[in-house]
C-alpha positions, 0 to 999 in steps of 0.5 A, spaced: 317 394 646 314 398 640 314 395 634 316 401 631 323 403 631 325 410 631 329 414 626 335 418 629 338 424 626 344 428 627 345 435 623 350 440 624 347 447 622 352 453 623 350 459 625 354 465 623 355 473 622 358 479 624 360 480 631 354 483 635 348 480 631 345 476 636 347 469 634 348 467 641 342 470 644 338 467 638 341 460 639 340 460 647 332 463 646 331 457 642 335 451 646 334 454 652 328 459 652 332 464 656 334 471 654 339 476 657 341 482 655 349 481 657 352 476 653 360 477 652 363 475 644 364 468 643 371 466 642 372 462 637 366 457 637 360 455 642 356 449 641 349 448 643 344 441 642 336 441 641 333 435 641 326 435 637 321 429 636 317 428 630 313 422 629 317 416 628 323 421 628 328 424 633 332 430 631 338 432 634 340 439 632 347 441 633 347 448 632 355 451 632 355 458 634 361 461 630 364 467 633 363 474 628 370 475 627 372 468 625 371 469 618 377 473 617 381 467 620 383 460 617 379 457 622 372 457 619 374 451 614 375 447 620 368 450 623 364 449 617 366 441 616 360 436 615 355 442 616 348 440 613 345 447 613 347 454 616 343 461 618 347 467 617 345 472 621 344 480 620 342 486 625 337 490 622 339 496 625 346 496 623 347 496 615 354 494 615 352 487 618 347 487 612 353 488 607 357 483 610 352 477 608 355 476 602 362 475 604 359 470 609 355 466 604 361 467 599 366 464 605 361 458 606 360 456 599 368 457 598 369 452 604 363 447 604 359 444 599 354 438 597 358 432 594 354 434 588 357 441 588 352 445 590 351 449 596 348 447 603 341 450 605 342 456 608 337 461 611 338 469 612 336 471 619 334 479 620 335 479 627 333 485 632 326 486 628 324 489 634 328 495 633 327 496 627 325 494 620 329 499 615 333 494 612 327 488 611 321 493 610 321 491 602 320 484 602 320 483 595 327 486 595 329 481 600 327 475 596 330 477 590 336 478 594 336 471 597 335 468 590 341 473 587 345 470 593 343 462 593 339 463 600 333 458 601 329 463 605 329 469 609 325 471 616 325 477 621 326 474 628 328 477 635 331 473 640 328 478 645 321 479 643 320 473 639 323 466 640 317 463 636 320 465 630 326 462 630 322 455 632 318 456 626 323 457 621 328 452 623 324 446 624 316 448 626 311 450 621 316 452 615 320 445 615 324 446 608 331 446 611 329 439 615 327 436 609 333 438 605 337 435 610 333 428 610 334 428 602 342 428 604 345 422 605 349 424 611 355 419 610 357 421 602 354 428 601 359 433 603 366 435 600 371 440 602 377 443 599 
């Protein structure tokens, strides 16, 4: 028996965005290391669990894959409840999905916040970067967009050809969301209206 105890954390992380932006593909690549060109649209919500071990800590990420059409319904309040972080995904080949990012962020912020009134840590994912970069070619504008709309950062990714990017931005070398989550007292941090 080891003299040191392992700390365990469970974090609910939302993955939201318009229909067809690749949320399910990104999650499946990250959790199961698989990719398929043939996915059906998510109905309601789907879940995936990723277990990560760091030093003396075990982190369980409960990834909630929320259907793209759900922003228009009343269920997002239920789905968002107790989330500790979020990824809002858009498709770099479809400008309308980028335009919808602000609406997703507003929906999230209006239904879920920390007890101190702040928004949960949210990262913007520019998916399908293997198919084009017109929307994200100006990183300075993207950085400013994130600052203006309350995102902690943004990243290009592709579930098809660059799965390592999602790992890096989530809990690898760029672990700012993990650090945000660690600071929070899981029992007393959230409030919902």
